[in-house]
C-alpha positions as CSV (number, residue, x, y, z in Angstrom):
1,M,11.2,-154.0,132.3
2,G,9.4,-152.1,129.5
3,Y,6.3,-154.0,130.5
4,K,6.7,-151.9,134.1
5,F,6.9,-148.9,132.5
6,A,4.2,-149.0,129.8
7,F,2.1,-150.2,133.0
8,M,2.6,-146.9,134.7
9,L,2.2,-144.7,131.9
10,S,-0.9,-146.3,131.2
11,L,-2.0,-145.4,134.8
12,I,-1.9,-142.2,134.4
13,F,-4.6,-142.5,131.6
14,V,-6.8,-144.7,133.7
15,V,-6.6,-142.6,136.5
16,Q,-7.8,-139.5,134.4
17,I,-10.5,-141.6,132.4
18,M,-12.1,-142.9,136.1
19,L,-12.4,-139.0,137.3
20,L,-13.8,-138.2,133.5
21,G,-16.3,-141.0,134.2
22,G,-17.1,-139.5,138.6
23,D,-17.4,-135.9,137.1
24,I,-20.3,-137.2,134.4
25,V,-21.9,-139.2,136.6
26,N,-21.8,-136.6,139.4
27,V,-22.8,-134.1,136.7
28,Q,-26.0,-136.8,135.7
29,A,-26.6,-136.8,139.5
30,I,-27.1,-133.7,140.4
31,Y,-29.5,-132.9,137.4
32,G,-31.5,-135.6,138.3
33,Q,-32.1,-134.4,142.3
34,L,-32.5,-130.8,140.5
35,D,-35.4,-132.1,138.3
36,A,-36.5,-133.7,141.2
37,L,-36.7,-130.9,142.8
38,S,-39.0,-129.2,140.2
39,M,-41.7,-131.5,140.3
40,S,-41.9,-130.2,144.2
41,V,-41.6,-127.0,142.8
42,N,-44.4,-127.1,140.5
43,Q,-47.0,-127.8,142.7
44,L,-46.0,-124.5,145.4
45,I,-45.8,-122.7,142.2
46,A,-48.7,-123.9,140.8
47,R,-50.9,-123.0,144.0
48,Q,-48.9,-120.3,145.1
49,G,-48.9,-118.6,142.3
50,K,-45.4,-117.5,142.4
51,I,-41.7,-117.7,143.9
52,T,-42.3,-116.7,147.8
53,P,-40.0,-117.6,150.4
54,S,-40.8,-121.3,151.0
55,V,-40.0,-122.4,147.5
56,E,-36.6,-120.3,148.3
57,E,-36.0,-121.9,151.2
58,L,-36.8,-125.8,149.8
59,V,-34.8,-125.2,147.2
60,A,-31.6,-123.8,149.5
61,S,-32.2,-126.8,151.2
62,Y,-30.8,-128.6,147.9
63,D,-27.9,-125.8,147.8
64,A,-29.4,-124.1,144.6
65,E,-30.8,-121.3,143.6
66,I,-34.7,-120.5,141.9
67,N,-35.4,-117.2,139.3
68,C,-37.4,-116.6,137.3
69,V,-37.3,-116.1,133.7
70,P,-37.6,-112.3,132.5
71,G,-40.7,-111.9,130.5
72,Y,-42.2,-115.5,131.7
73,C,-43.0,-113.8,135.8
74,M,-47.2,-113.2,135.4
75,T,-49.2,-114.5,138.5
76,L,-52.6,-114.6,136.9
77,F,-54.5,-117.5,136.8
78,G,-54.0,-119.5,133.6
79,S,-50.7,-117.9,133.0
80,T,-47.5,-119.8,131.5
81,Y,-45.1,-119.0,134.9
82,K,-41.4,-119.8,133.9
83,Y,-38.3,-120.3,136.0
84,E,-34.9,-122.1,135.9
85,I,-33.6,-123.4,139.0
86,T,-29.3,-123.9,139.3
87,K,-26.6,-125.4,141.1
88,A,-22.7,-124.9,141.3
89,Y,-20.7,-128.1,140.5
90,T,-16.4,-128.2,140.9
91,P,-15.5,-130.9,138.3
92,L,-12.4,-133.2,139.3
93,I,-11.0,-132.6,135.6
94,M,-13.8,-132.0,133.2
95,A,-13.2,-128.2,133.8
96,K,-10.4,-125.7,135.5
97,E,-13.2,-124.0,136.9
98,S,-16.9,-124.4,138.9
99,M,-19.6,-124.8,136.6
100,T,-24.0,-124.2,136.2
101,I,-26.1,-127.1,136.2
102,K,-29.4,-125.4,135.5
103,V,-32.8,-127.1,134.7
104,S,-35.5,-124.7,133.2
105,R,-39.2,-125.5,133.4
106,A,-42.9,-124.2,133.8
107,V,-46.1,-124.2,135.2
108,V,-49.5,-123.0,134.4
109,I,-50.6,-120.9,137.4
110,G,-53.4,-122.7,139.1
111,Y,-53.2,-125.8,137.5
112,Y,-52.5,-128.4,140.0
113,N,-53.7,-132.1,140.9
């Protein structure tokens, strides 16, 4: 009888660990998605010189937001343009409130392949 009680108690911890693992996998998947999106955004910003409505639409199609880092929004040829792509994530067990996953990248205006 005691082993059944211990088994039921251990299931509580196993479920919590599985939910935590799910959160970690989801955060990594979202970060990977934002990282891949930043490669496309880099090309567009390098060609167009700034964050245009077409870039914002592309990022919004992934339920994310793009913002220029203040102080690095120069649109001159050869200047460094820094931006951040952010996405909100509501975790299962990792935190009570929503988390923001952010990818910060920089691109040189006019330098593309």
